mmCIF file of the N, C-alpha and C atoms, coordinates in Angstrom:
data_MODEL
# 
_entry.id   MODEL 
# 
loop_
_atom_site.group_PDB 
_atom_site.id 
_atom_site.type_symbol 
_atom_site.label_atom_id 
_atom_site.label_alt_id 
_atom_site.label_comp_id 
_atom_site.label_asym_id 
_atom_site.label_entity_id 
_atom_site.label_seq_id 
_atom_site.pdbx_PDB_ins_code 
_atom_site.Cartn_x 
_atom_site.Cartn_y 
_atom_site.Cartn_z 
_atom_site.occupancy 
_atom_site.B_iso_or_equiv 
_atom_site.pdbx_formal_charge 
_atom_site.auth_seq_id 
_atom_site.auth_comp_id 
_atom_site.auth_asym_id 
_atom_site.auth_atom_id 
_atom_site.pdbx_PDB_model_num 
ATOM 1   N N  . MET A 1 1  ? 63.429 11.951  -10.369 1.00 0.00 ? 1  MET A N  1 
ATOM 2   C CA . MET A 1 1  ? 61.882 12.389  -9.467  1.00 0.00 ? 1  MET A CA 1 
ATOM 3   C C  . MET A 1 1  ? 61.551 10.801  -9.617  1.00 0.00 ? 1  MET A C  1 
ATOM 4   N N  . ASP A 1 2  ? 60.888 10.639  -8.308  1.00 0.00 ? 2  ASP A N  1 
ATOM 5   C CA . ASP A 1 2  ? 60.394 9.225   -8.546  1.00 0.00 ? 2  ASP A CA 1 
ATOM 6   C C  . ASP A 1 2  ? 59.535 8.699   -8.740  1.00 0.00 ? 2  ASP A C  1 
ATOM 7   N N  . LEU A 1 3  ? 58.224 7.790   -8.276  1.00 0.00 ? 3  LEU A N  1 
ATOM 8   C CA . LEU A 1 3  ? 57.646 8.131   -8.881  1.00 0.00 ? 3  LEU A CA 1 
ATOM 9   C C  . LEU A 1 3  ? 56.487 8.282   -8.301  1.00 0.00 ? 3  LEU A C  1 
ATOM 10  N N  . GLN A 1 4  ? 55.973 7.935   -6.834  1.00 0.00 ? 4  GLN A N  1 
ATOM 11  C CA . GLN A 1 4  ? 55.170 9.251   -6.184  1.00 0.00 ? 4  GLN A CA 1 
ATOM 12  C C  . GLN A 1 4  ? 55.141 10.700  -6.711  1.00 0.00 ? 4  GLN A C  1 
ATOM 13  N N  . SER A 1 5  ? 56.110 11.174  -6.754  1.00 0.00 ? 5  SER A N  1 
ATOM 14  C CA . SER A 1 5  ? 56.237 12.406  -7.429  1.00 0.00 ? 5  SER A CA 1 
ATOM 15  C C  . SER A 1 5  ? 56.020 12.703  -8.437  1.00 0.00 ? 5  SER A C  1 
ATOM 16  N N  . ARG A 1 6  ? 55.954 11.946  -9.610  1.00 0.00 ? 6  ARG A N  1 
ATOM 17  C CA . ARG A 1 6  ? 55.503 11.992  -10.786 1.00 0.00 ? 6  ARG A CA 1 
ATOM 18  C C  . ARG A 1 6  ? 54.085 11.985  -10.927 1.00 0.00 ? 6  ARG A C  1 
ATOM 19  N N  . LYS A 1 7  ? 53.580 10.875  -9.815  1.00 0.00 ? 7  LYS A N  1 
ATOM 20  C CA . LYS A 1 7  ? 52.050 10.894  -9.937  1.00 0.00 ? 7  LYS A CA 1 
ATOM 21  C C  . LYS A 1 7  ? 51.272 12.281  -10.143 1.00 0.00 ? 7  LYS A C  1 
ATOM 22  N N  . ILE A 1 8  ? 52.078 12.630  -8.745  1.00 0.00 ? 8  ILE A N  1 
ATOM 23  C CA . ILE A 1 8  ? 51.959 14.005  -8.286  1.00 0.00 ? 8  ILE A CA 1 
ATOM 24  C C  . ILE A 1 8  ? 51.558 15.159  -9.082  1.00 0.00 ? 8  ILE A C  1 
ATOM 25  N N  . SER A 1 9  ? 52.703 15.425  -9.436  1.00 0.00 ? 9  SER A N  1 
ATOM 26  C CA . SER A 1 9  ? 53.092 16.292  -10.767 1.00 0.00 ? 9  SER A CA 1 
ATOM 27  C C  . SER A 1 9  ? 51.973 16.283  -11.556 1.00 0.00 ? 9  SER A C  1 
ATOM 28  N N  . PHE A 1 10 ? 51.605 14.827  -12.125 1.00 0.00 ? 10 PHE A N  1 
ATOM 29  C CA . PHE A 1 10 ? 51.244 14.554  -13.269 1.00 0.00 ? 10 PHE A CA 1 
ATOM 30  C C  . PHE A 1 10 ? 49.372 14.658  -12.757 1.00 0.00 ? 10 PHE A C  1 
ATOM 31  N N  . VAL A 1 11 ? 49.088 14.366  -11.506 1.00 0.00 ? 11 VAL A N  1 
ATOM 32  C CA . VAL A 1 11 ? 47.367 14.923  -11.162 1.00 0.00 ? 11 VAL A CA 1 
ATOM 33  C C  . VAL A 1 11 ? 47.357 16.217  -11.172 1.00 0.00 ? 11 VAL A C  1 
ATOM 34  N N  . GLN A 1 12 ? 48.380 17.134  -10.698 1.00 0.00 ? 12 GLN A N  1 
ATOM 35  C CA . GLN A 1 12 ? 48.286 18.393  -11.073 1.00 0.00 ? 12 GLN A CA 1 
ATOM 36  C C  . GLN A 1 12 ? 47.774 19.091  -12.030 1.00 0.00 ? 12 GLN A C  1 
ATOM 37  N N  . GLU A 1 13 ? 49.267 18.782  -13.148 1.00 0.00 ? 13 GLU A N  1 
ATOM 38  C CA . GLU A 1 13 ? 48.999 19.106  -14.539 1.00 0.00 ? 13 GLU A CA 1 
ATOM 39  C C  . GLU A 1 13 ? 47.098 18.732  -15.013 1.00 0.00 ? 13 GLU A C  1 
ATOM 40  N N  . PHE A 1 14 ? 47.038 17.422  -14.807 1.00 0.00 ? 14 PHE A N  1 
ATOM 41  C CA . PHE A 1 14 ? 45.492 16.753  -15.019 1.00 0.00 ? 14 PHE A CA 1 
ATOM 42  C C  . PHE A 1 14 ? 44.490 17.820  -14.851 1.00 0.00 ? 14 PHE A C  1 
ATOM 43  N N  . LEU A 1 15 ? 44.805 18.507  -13.484 1.00 0.00 ? 15 LEU A N  1 
ATOM 44  C CA . LEU A 1 15 ? 43.171 18.845  -13.100 1.00 0.00 ? 15 LEU A CA 1 
ATOM 45  C C  . LEU A 1 15 ? 43.301 20.303  -14.049 1.00 0.00 ? 15 LEU A C  1 
ATOM 46  N N  . SER A 1 16 ? 44.651 20.742  -14.201 1.00 0.00 ? 16 SER A N  1 
ATOM 47  C CA . SER A 1 16 ? 44.552 22.062  -14.880 1.00 0.00 ? 16 SER A CA 1 
ATOM 48  C C  . SER A 1 16 ? 43.824 22.299  -16.422 1.00 0.00 ? 16 SER A C  1 
ATOM 49  N N  . ILE A 1 17 ? 43.984 20.721  -17.007 1.00 0.00 ? 17 ILE A N  1 
ATOM 50  C CA . ILE A 1 17 ? 43.249 20.706  -18.320 1.00 0.00 ? 17 ILE A CA 1 
ATOM 51  C C  . ILE A 1 17 ? 42.230 21.132  -18.823 1.00 0.00 ? 17 ILE A C  1 
ATOM 52  N N  . GLU A 1 18 ? 41.618 22.241  -19.244 1.00 0.00 ? 18 GLU A N  1 
ATOM 53  C CA . GLU A 1 18 ? 40.339 22.419  -19.440 1.00 0.00 ? 18 GLU A CA 1 
ATOM 54  C C  . GLU A 1 18 ? 39.634 21.988  -20.755 1.00 0.00 ? 18 GLU A C  1 
ATOM 55  N N  . SER A 1 19 ? 40.464 21.422  -21.413 1.00 0.00 ? 19 SER A N  1 
ATOM 56  C CA . SER A 1 19 ? 39.726 20.337  -22.767 1.00 0.00 ? 19 SER A CA 1 
ATOM 57  C C  . SER A 1 19 ? 38.743 19.227  -22.511 1.00 0.00 ? 19 SER A C  1 
ATOM 58  N N  . GLU A 1 20 ? 37.720 19.379  -23.197 1.00 0.00 ? 20 GLU A N  1 
ATOM 59  C CA . GLU A 1 20 ? 36.823 18.324  -22.614 1.00 0.00 ? 20 GLU A CA 1 
ATOM 60  C C  . GLU A 1 20 ? 37.707 16.911  -23.483 1.00 0.00 ? 20 GLU A C  1 
ATOM 61  N N  . GLU A 1 21 ? 38.076 17.435  -24.426 1.00 0.00 ? 21 GLU A N  1 
ATOM 62  C CA . GLU A 1 21 ? 38.181 16.152  -25.980 1.00 0.00 ? 21 GLU A CA 1 
ATOM 63  C C  . GLU A 1 21 ? 39.540 15.548  -25.455 1.00 0.00 ? 21 GLU A C  1 
ATOM 64  N N  . LEU A 1 22 ? 40.029 16.369  -24.123 1.00 0.00 ? 22 LEU A N  1 
ATOM 65  C CA . LEU A 1 22 ? 41.548 15.937  -23.975 1.00 0.00 ? 22 LEU A CA 1 
ATOM 66  C C  . LEU A 1 22 ? 41.491 15.047  -22.759 1.00 0.00 ? 22 LEU A C  1 
ATOM 67  N N  . ILE A 1 23 ? 40.438 15.157  -22.297 1.00 0.00 ? 23 ILE A N  1 
ATOM 68  C CA . ILE A 1 23 ? 40.288 14.751  -20.968 1.00 0.00 ? 23 ILE A CA 1 
ATOM 69  C C  . ILE A 1 23 ? 39.655 13.271  -21.478 1.00 0.00 ? 23 ILE A C  1 
ATOM 70  N N  . SER A 1 24 ? 38.757 12.985  -22.391 1.00 0.00 ? 24 SER A N  1 
ATOM 71  C CA . SER A 1 24 ? 38.420 12.092  -23.021 1.00 0.00 ? 24 SER A CA 1 
ATOM 72  C C  . SER A 1 24 ? 39.018 10.965  -23.215 1.00 0.00 ? 24 SER A C  1 
ATOM 73  N N  . ARG A 1 25 ? 40.372 11.688  -24.236 1.00 0.00 ? 25 ARG A N  1 
ATOM 74  C CA . ARG A 1 25 ? 41.467 10.817  -24.702 1.00 0.00 ? 25 ARG A CA 1 
ATOM 75  C C  . ARG A 1 25 ? 42.078 10.415  -23.435 1.00 0.00 ? 25 ARG A C  1 
ATOM 76  N N  . PHE A 1 26 ? 42.531 10.600  -22.244 1.00 0.00 ? 26 PHE A N  1 
ATOM 77  C CA . PHE A 1 26 ? 42.717 10.177  -21.197 1.00 0.00 ? 26 PHE A CA 1 
ATOM 78  C C  . PHE A 1 26 ? 42.388 9.284   -20.500 1.00 0.00 ? 26 PHE A C  1 
ATOM 79  N N  . GLU A 1 27 ? 40.467 9.758   -20.679 1.00 0.00 ? 27 GLU A N  1 
ATOM 80  C CA . GLU A 1 27 ? 39.862 8.670   -20.079 1.00 0.00 ? 27 GLU A CA 1 
ATOM 81  C C  . GLU A 1 27 ? 40.106 6.825   -21.231 1.00 0.00 ? 27 GLU A C  1 
ATOM 82  N N  . LYS A 1 28 ? 40.167 7.405   -22.143 1.00 0.00 ? 28 LYS A N  1 
ATOM 83  C CA . LYS A 1 28 ? 40.074 5.771   -22.985 1.00 0.00 ? 28 LYS A CA 1 
ATOM 84  C C  . LYS A 1 28 ? 41.548 5.447   -22.914 1.00 0.00 ? 28 LYS A C  1 
ATOM 85  N N  . LEU A 1 29 ? 42.537 5.973   -22.888 1.00 0.00 ? 29 LEU A N  1 
ATOM 86  C CA . LEU A 1 29 ? 43.566 5.850   -22.596 1.00 0.00 ? 29 LEU A CA 1 
ATOM 87  C C  . LEU A 1 29 ? 43.675 4.855   -21.494 1.00 0.00 ? 29 LEU A C  1 
ATOM 88  N N  . LEU A 1 30 ? 43.711 5.073   -20.283 1.00 0.00 ? 30 LEU A N  1 
ATOM 89  C CA . LEU A 1 30 ? 43.184 4.363   -19.112 1.00 0.00 ? 30 LEU A CA 1 
ATOM 90  C C  . LEU A 1 30 ? 42.450 3.662   -18.916 1.00 0.00 ? 30 LEU A C  1 
ATOM 91  N N  . LYS A 1 31 ? 41.457 3.273   -19.815 1.00 0.00 ? 31 LYS A N  1 
ATOM 92  C CA . LYS A 1 31 ? 40.676 2.137   -19.833 1.00 0.00 ? 31 LYS A CA 1 
ATOM 93  C C  . LYS A 1 31 ? 41.057 0.906   -20.712 1.00 0.00 ? 31 LYS A C  1 
ATOM 94  N N  . ASN A 1 32 ? 41.628 1.746   -22.248 1.00 0.00 ? 32 ASN A N  1 
ATOM 95  C CA . ASN A 1 32 ? 42.466 0.787   -22.991 1.00 0.00 ? 32 ASN A CA 1 
ATOM 96  C C  . ASN A 1 32 ? 43.679 -0.089  -21.821 1.00 0.00 ? 32 ASN A C  1 
ATOM 97  N N  . LYS A 1 33 ? 44.226 0.871   -21.473 1.00 0.00 ? 33 LYS A N  1 
ATOM 98  C CA . LYS A 1 33 ? 45.845 0.204   -20.037 1.00 0.00 ? 33 LYS A CA 1 
ATOM 99  C C  . LYS A 1 33 ? 44.865 -0.987  -19.083 1.00 0.00 ? 33 LYS A C  1 
ATOM 100 N N  . LYS A 1 34 ? 43.477 -0.477  -18.799 1.00 0.00 ? 34 LYS A N  1 
ATOM 101 C CA . LYS A 1 34 ? 43.118 -1.293  -17.560 1.00 0.00 ? 34 LYS A CA 1 
ATOM 102 C C  . LYS A 1 34 ? 42.807 -2.463  -18.491 1.00 0.00 ? 34 LYS A C  1 
ATOM 103 N N  . ALA A 1 35 ? 42.178 -2.413  -19.904 1.00 0.00 ? 35 ALA A N  1 
ATOM 104 C CA . ALA A 1 35 ? 42.008 -3.891  -20.526 1.00 0.00 ? 35 ALA A CA 1 
ATOM 105 C C  . ALA A 1 35 ? 42.529 -4.859  -20.905 1.00 0.00 ? 35 ALA A C  1 
ATOM 106 N N  . THR A 1 36 ? 43.886 -3.999  -21.265 1.00 0.00 ? 36 THR A N  1 
ATOM 107 C CA . THR A 1 36 ? 44.963 -4.787  -21.606 1.00 0.00 ? 36 THR A CA 1 
ATOM 108 C C  . THR A 1 36 ? 45.490 -5.539  -20.449 1.00 0.00 ? 36 THR A C  1 
ATOM 109 N N  . GLU A 1 37 ? 45.824 -4.945  -19.643 1.00 0.00 ? 37 GLU A N  1 
ATOM 110 C CA . GLU A 1 37 ? 46.448 -5.323  -18.169 1.00 0.00 ? 37 GLU A CA 1 
ATOM 111 C C  . GLU A 1 37 ? 45.171 -7.067  -17.607 1.00 0.00 ? 37 GLU A C  1 
ATOM 112 N N  . GLU A 1 38 ? 44.039 -6.690  -17.987 1.00 0.00 ? 38 GLU A N  1 
ATOM 113 C CA . GLU A 1 38 ? 43.165 -7.636  -17.389 1.00 0.00 ? 38 GLU A CA 1 
ATOM 114 C C  . GLU A 1 38 ? 43.258 -8.965  -18.632 1.00 0.00 ? 38 GLU A C  1 
ATOM 115 N N  . ASP A 1 39 ? 43.729 -8.811  -20.147 1.00 0.00 ? 39 ASP A N  1 
ATOM 116 C CA . ASP A 1 39 ? 44.091 -9.865  -21.111 1.00 0.00 ? 39 ASP A CA 1 
ATOM 117 C C  . ASP A 1 39 ? 44.996 -10.219 -20.650 1.00 0.00 ? 39 ASP A C  1 
ATOM 118 N N  . ALA A 1 40 ? 46.544 -9.472  -20.062 1.00 0.00 ? 40 ALA A N  1 
ATOM 119 C CA . ALA A 1 40 ? 47.532 -10.217 -19.514 1.00 0.00 ? 40 ALA A CA 1 
ATOM 120 C C  . ALA A 1 40 ? 47.071 -11.105 -18.262 1.00 0.00 ? 40 ALA A C  1 
ATOM 121 N N  . ASP A 1 41 ? 46.157 -11.034 -17.608 1.00 0.00 ? 41 ASP A N  1 
ATOM 122 C CA . ASP A 1 41 ? 45.701 -12.154 -16.838 1.00 0.00 ? 41 ASP A CA 1 
ATOM 123 C C  . ASP A 1 41 ? 44.710 -13.292 -16.886 1.00 0.00 ? 41 ASP A C  1 
ATOM 124 N N  . PHE A 1 42 ? 44.152 -13.021 -17.957 1.00 0.00 ? 42 PHE A N  1 
ATOM 125 C CA . PHE A 1 42 ? 43.258 -14.324 -18.144 1.00 0.00 ? 42 PHE A CA 1 
ATOM 126 C C  . PHE A 1 42 ? 43.436 -15.566 -18.161 1.00 0.00 ? 42 PHE A C  1 
ATOM 127 N N  . ARG A 1 43 ? 42.799 -16.521 -17.944 1.00 0.00 ? 43 ARG A N  1 
ATOM 128 C CA . ARG A 1 43 ? 43.460 -17.824 -17.820 1.00 0.00 ? 43 ARG A CA 1 
ATOM 129 C C  . ARG A 1 43 ? 42.048 -18.620 -18.454 1.00 0.00 ? 43 ARG A C  1 
ATOM 130 N N  . PRO A 1 44 ? 42.260 -19.423 -18.980 1.00 0.00 ? 44 PRO A N  1 
ATOM 131 C CA . PRO A 1 44 ? 41.345 -20.689 -19.584 1.00 0.00 ? 44 PRO A CA 1 
ATOM 132 C C  . PRO A 1 44 ? 40.910 -21.071 -18.792 1.00 0.00 ? 44 PRO A C  1 
ATOM 133 N N  . MET A 1 45 ? 39.533 -20.915 -18.642 1.00 0.00 ? 45 MET A N  1 
ATOM 134 C CA . MET A 1 45 ? 38.433 -22.328 -17.785 1.00 0.00 ? 45 MET A CA 1 
ATOM 135 C C  . MET A 1 45 ? 39.038 -23.649 -17.745 1.00 0.00 ? 45 MET A C  1 
ATOM 136 N N  . THR A 1 46 ? 38.794 -24.426 -17.118 1.00 0.00 ? 46 THR A N  1 
ATOM 137 C CA . THR A 1 46 ? 39.101 -25.885 -17.191 1.00 0.00 ? 46 THR A CA 1 
ATOM 138 C C  . THR A 1 46 ? 37.831 -26.363 -17.480 1.00 0.00 ? 46 THR A C  1 
ATOM 139 N N  . ILE A 1 47 ? 37.760 -28.044 -18.014 1.00 0.00 ? 47 ILE A N  1 
ATOM 140 C CA . ILE A 1 47 ? 36.671 -28.288 -18.297 1.00 0.00 ? 47 ILE A CA 1 
ATOM 141 C C  . ILE A 1 47 ? 35.475 -28.558 -17.384 1.00 0.00 ? 47 ILE A C  1 
ATOM 142 N N  . ALA A 1 48 ? 35.802 -28.783 -15.942 1.00 0.00 ? 48 ALA A N  1 
ATOM 143 C CA . ALA A 1 48 ? 35.026 -28.862 -15.334 1.00 0.00 ? 48 ALA A CA 1 
ATOM 144 C C  . ALA A 1 48 ? 34.550 -27.730 -14.393 1.00 0.00 ? 48 ALA A C  1 
ATOM 145 N N  . GLU A 1 49 ? 35.292 -26.839 -14.964 1.00 0.00 ? 49 GLU A N  1 
ATOM 146 C CA . GLU A 1 49 ? 34.093 -24.856 -14.595 1.00 0.00 ? 49 GLU A CA 1 
ATOM 147 C C  . GLU A 1 49 ? 33.780 -24.586 -15.728 1.00 0.00 ? 49 GLU A C  1 
ATOM 148 N N  . LEU A 1 50 ? 33.445 -25.034 -17.400 1.00 0.00 ? 50 LEU A N  1 
ATOM 149 C CA . LEU A 1 50 ? 32.755 -25.194 -18.175 1.00 0.00 ? 50 LEU A CA 1 
ATOM 150 C C  . LEU A 1 50 ? 31.549 -25.468 -17.960 1.00 0.00 ? 50 LEU A C  1 
ATOM 151 N N  . ASN A 1 51 ? 31.784 -26.787 -17.585 1.00 0.00 ? 51 ASN A N  1 
ATOM 152 C CA . ASN A 1 51 ? 30.213 -27.452 -17.600 1.00 0.00 ? 51 ASN A CA 1 
ATOM 153 C C  . ASN A 1 51 ? 29.668 -26.836 -16.114 1.00 0.00 ? 51 ASN A C  1 
ATOM 154 N N  . ARG A 1 52 ? 30.156 -26.864 -14.874 1.00 0.00 ? 52 ARG A N  1 
ATOM 155 C CA . ARG A 1 52 ? 29.566 -25.720 -13.579 1.00 0.00 ? 52 ARG A CA 1 
ATOM 156 C C  . ARG A 1 52 ? 28.893 -25.019 -14.368 1.00 0.00 ? 52 ARG A C  1 
ATOM 157 N N  . ARG A 1 53 ? 29.559 -24.056 -15.025 1.00 0.00 ? 53 ARG A N  1 
ATOM 158 C CA . ARG A 1 53 ? 29.115 -22.786 -15.678 1.00 0.00 ? 53 ARG A CA 1 
ATOM 159 C C  . ARG A 1 53 ? 27.442 -22.786 -16.525 1.00 0.00 ? 53 ARG A C  1 
ATOM 160 N N  . ILE A 1 54 ? 27.649 -24.422 -17.175 1.00 0.00 ? 54 ILE A N  1 
ATOM 161 C CA . ILE A 1 54 ? 26.653 -24.648 -17.924 1.00 0.00 ? 54 ILE A CA 1 
ATOM 162 C C  . ILE A 1 54 ? 25.308 -25.136 -16.909 1.00 0.00 ? 54 ILE A C  1 
ATOM 163 N N  . ASP A 1 55 ? 25.925 -25.729 -16.570 1.00 0.00 ? 55 ASP A N  1 
ATOM 164 C CA . ASP A 1 55 ? 24.991 -26.235 -15.147 1.00 0.00 ? 55 ASP A CA 1 
ATOM 165 C C  . ASP A 1 55 ? 24.242 -25.257 -14.539 1.00 0.00 ? 55 ASP A C  1 
ATOM 166 N N  . GLN A 1 56 ? 25.198 -24.103 -14.231 1.00 0.00 ? 56 GLN A N  1 
ATOM 167 C CA . GLN A 1 56 ? 24.285 -22.855 -13.609 1.00 0.00 ? 56 GLN A CA 1 
ATOM 168 C C  . GLN A 1 56 ? 23.548 -22.412 -14.051 1.00 0.00 ? 56 GLN A C  1 
ATOM 169 N N  . SER A 1 57 ? 23.602 -22.119 -15.835 1.00 0.00 ? 57 SER A N  1 
ATOM 170 C CA . SER A 1 57 ? 23.155 -21.129 -16.591 1.00 0.00 ? 57 SER A CA 1 
ATOM 171 C C  . SER A 1 57 ? 21.726 -22.384 -16.803 1.00 0.00 ? 57 SER A C  1 
ATOM 172 N N  . GLU A 1 58 ? 21.792 -23.677 -16.973 1.00 0.00 ? 58 GLU A N  1 
ATOM 173 C CA . GLU A 1 58 ? 20.498 -24.270 -16.990 1.00 0.00 ? 58 GLU A CA 1 
ATOM 174 C C  . GLU A 1 58 ? 19.493 -24.182 -15.934 1.00 0.00 ? 58 GLU A C  1 
ATOM 175 N N  . GLN A 1 59 ? 20.055 -23.892 -14.617 1.00 0.00 ? 59 GLN A N  1 
ATOM 176 C CA . GLN A 1 59 ? 19.425 -23.822 -13.698 1.00 0.00 ? 59 GLN A CA 1 
ATOM 177 C C  . GLN A 1 59 ? 18.696 -22.178 -13.630 1.00 0.00 ? 59 GLN A C  1 
ATOM 178 N N  . ASP A 1 60 ? 19.709 -21.356 -14.063 1.00 0.00 ? 60 ASP A N  1 
ATOM 179 C CA . ASP A 1 60 ? 18.868 -19.918 -13.931 1.00 0.00 ? 60 ASP A CA 1 
ATOM 180 C C  . ASP A 1 60 ? 17.860 -20.084 -14.652 1.00 0.00 ? 60 ASP A C  1 
ATOM 181 N N  . SER A 1 61 ? 18.078 -20.633 -15.967 1.00 0.00 ? 61 SER A N  1 
ATOM 182 C CA . SER A 1 61 ? 17.106 -20.724 -16.926 1.00 0.00 ? 61 SER A CA 1 
ATOM 183 C C  . SER A 1 61 ? 15.573 -21.470 -16.315 1.00 0.00 ? 61 SER A C  1 
ATOM 184 N N  . ILE A 1 62 ? 15.941 -22.315 -16.143 1.00 0.00 ? 62 ILE A N  1 
ATOM 185 C CA . ILE A 1 62 ? 14.523 -23.290 -15.350 1.00 0.00 ? 62 ILE A CA 1 
ATOM 186 C C  . ILE A 1 62 ? 14.012 -22.513 -14.332 1.00 0.00 ? 62 ILE A C  1 
ATOM 187 N N  . ASN A 1 63 ? 14.762 -21.903 -13.443 1.00 0.00 ? 63 ASN A N  1 
ATOM 188 C CA . ASN A 1 63 ? 14.176 -20.739 -12.234 1.00 0.00 ? 63 ASN A CA 1 
ATOM 189 C C  . ASN A 1 63 ? 13.842 -19.707 -12.599 1.00 0.00 ? 63 ASN A C  1 
ATOM 190 N N  . GLY A 1 64 ? 13.842 -19.410 -13.660 1.00 0.00 ? 64 GLY A N  1 
ATOM 191 C CA . GLY A 1 64 ? 13.143 -17.789 -14.330 1.00 0.00 ? 64 GLY A CA 1 
ATOM 192 C C  . GLY A 1 64 ? 14.746 -16.650 -14.007 1.00 0.00 ? 64 GLY A C  1 
ATOM 193 N N  . ARG A 1 65 ? 15.491 -17.289 -13.834 1.00 0.00 ? 65 ARG A N  1 
ATOM 194 C CA . ARG A 1 65 ? 16.699 -16.283 -13.780 1.00 0.00 ? 65 ARG A CA 1 
ATOM 195 C C  . ARG A 1 65 ? 17.214 -15.794 -14.646 1.00 0.00 ? 65 ARG A C  1 
ATOM 196 N N  . LEU A 1 66 ? 16.389 -14.792 -15.845 1.00 0.00 ? 66 LEU A N  1 
ATOM 197 C CA . LEU A 1 66 ? 17.261 -14.323 -17.119 1.00 0.00 ? 66 LEU A CA 1 
ATOM 198 C C  . LEU A 1 66 ? 16.546 -12.817 -17.135 1.00 0.00 ? 66 LEU A C  1 
ATOM 199 N N  . THR A 1 67 ? 17.450 -12.560 -17.954 1.00 0.00 ? 67 THR A N  1 
ATOM 200 C CA . THR A 1 67 ? 17.170 -10.912 -18.035 1.00 0.00 ? 67 THR A CA 1 
ATOM 201 C C  . THR A 1 67 ? 16.819 -11.075 -19.960 1.00 0.00 ? 67 THR A C  1 
ATOM 202 N N  . GLU A 1 68 ? 15.538 -10.372 -19.982 1.00 0.00 ? 68 GLU A N  1 
ATOM 203 C CA . GLU A 1 68 ? 15.061 -10.291 -21.260 1.00 0.00 ? 68 GLU A CA 1 
ATOM 204 C C  . GLU A 1 68 ? 16.388 -9.353  -22.403 1.00 0.00 ? 68 GLU A C  1 
ATOM 205 N N  . MET A 1 69 ? 16.253 -9.535  -23.596 1.00 0.00 ? 69 MET A N  1 
ATOM 206 C CA . MET A 1 69 ? 17.074 -9.149  -24.297 1.00 0.00 ? 69 MET A CA 1 
ATOM 207 C C  . MET A 1 69 ? 17.136 -7.849  -24.827 1.00 0.00 ? 69 MET A C  1 
ATOM 208 N N  . ASN A 1 70 ? 15.569 -7.204  -24.443 1.00 0.00 ? 70 ASN A N  1 
ATOM 209 C CA . ASN A 1 70 ? 15.781 -5.581  -24.701 1.00 0.00 ? 70 ASN A CA 1 
ATOM 210 C C  . ASN A 1 70 ? 16.083 -4.988  -23.896 1.00 0.00 ? 70 ASN A C  1 
ATOM 211 N N  . ASP A 1 71 ? 16.061 -6.047  -22.168 1.00 0.00 ? 71 ASP A N  1 
ATOM 212 C CA . ASP A 1 71 ? 16.245 -5.179  -20.902 1.00 0.00 ? 71 ASP A CA 1 
ATOM 213 C C  . ASP A 1 71 ? 17.824 -5.010  -21.049 1.00 0.00 ? 71 ASP A C  1 
ATOM 214 N N  . PHE A 1 72 ? 18.300 -5.918  -21.526 1.00 0.00 ? 72 PHE A N  1 
ATOM 215 C CA . PHE A 1 72 ? 19.736 -6.106  -21.398 1.00 0.00 ? 72 PHE A CA 1 
ATOM 216 C C  . PHE A 1 72 ? 20.647 -5.097  -22.048 1.00 0.00 ? 72 PHE A C  1 
ATOM 217 N N  . LEU A 1 73 ? 19.841 -4.774  -23.684 1.00 0.00 ? 73 LEU A N  1 
ATOM 218 C CA . LEU A 1 73 ? 20.486 -3.910  -24.677 1.00 0.00 ? 73 LEU A CA 1 
ATOM 219 C C  . LEU A 1 73 ? 20.227 -2.691  -23.798 1.00 0.00 ? 73 LEU A C  1 
ATOM 220 N N  . THR A 1 74 ? 19.025 -2.156  -23.439 1.00 0.00 ? 74 THR A N  1 
ATOM 221 C CA . THR A 1 74 ? 19.015 -1.234  -22.538 1.00 0.00 ? 74 THR A CA 1 
ATOM 222 C C  . THR A 1 74 ? 19.529 -0.615  -21.409 1.00 0.00 ? 74 THR A C  1 
ATOM 223 N N  . GLU A 1 75 ? 19.769 -1.656  -20.614 1.00 0.00 ? 75 GLU A N  1 
ATOM 224 C CA . GLU A 1 75 ? 21.222 -1.406  -19.845 1.00 0.00 ? 75 GLU A CA 1 
ATOM 225 C C  . GLU A 1 75 ? 22.463 -1.498  -19.953 1.00 0.00 ? 75 GLU A C  1 
ATOM 226 N N  . ILE A 1 76 ? 22.935 -2.162  -21.640 1.00 0.00 ? 76 ILE A N  1 
ATOM 227 C CA . ILE A 1 76 ? 24.260 -1.988  -22.063 1.00 0.00 ? 76 ILE A CA 1 
ATOM 228 C C  . ILE A 1 76 ? 24.403 -0.444  -22.395 1.00 0.00 ? 76 ILE A C  1 
ATOM 229 N N  . GLU A 1 77 ? 23.372 0.168   -23.028 1.00 0.00 ? 77 GLU A N  1 
ATOM 230 C CA . GLU A 1 77 ? 23.459 1.642   -23.090 1.00 0.00 ? 77 GLU A CA 1 
ATOM 231 C C  . GLU A 1 77 ? 23.885 2.457   -22.401 1.00 0.00 ? 77 GLU A C  1 
ATOM 232 N N  . LYS A 1 78 ? 23.278 2.376   -21.048 1.00 0.00 ? 78 LYS A N  1 
ATOM 233 C CA . LYS A 1 78 ? 23.769 3.159   -20.435 1.00 0.00 ? 78 LYS A CA 1 
ATOM 234 C C  . LYS A 1 78 ? 25.066 2.603   -19.124 1.00 0.00 ? 78 LYS A C  1 
ATOM 235 N N  . TRP A 1 79 ? 26.141 1.941   -19.775 1.00 0.00 ? 79 TRP A N  1 
ATOM 236 C CA . TRP A 1 79 ? 26.912 1.790   -19.611 1.00 0.00 ? 79 TRP A CA 1 
ATOM 237 C C  . TRP A 1 79 ? 28.477 2.871   -19.939 1.00 0.00 ? 79 TRP A C  1 
ATOM 238 N N  . ASP A 1 80 ? 28.200 3.770   -20.390 1.00 0.00 ? 80 ASP A N  1 
ATOM 239 C CA . ASP A 1 80 ? 28.800 4.743   -21.434 1.00 0.00 ? 80 ASP A CA 1 
ATOM 240 C C  . ASP A 1 80 ? 28.731 5.848   -20.742 1.00 0.00 ? 80 ASP A C  1 
# 
């Protein structure tokens, strides 16, 4: 069976699942896999990039482009 056929078969099986717990487990598995792939693509920033980001952060602070901690925490709670 080729990859495309396997995907179609998997999706058909997935759509028949009635267990919310099992769906949650698949979601976590997919999320973890994506995170692992993103980690593999990680490249450290250069000193020049670090300095550019620091400069930008300082300018954001001077110009009031900040998010209050409580607002940020409220926003994070909505992520899941």
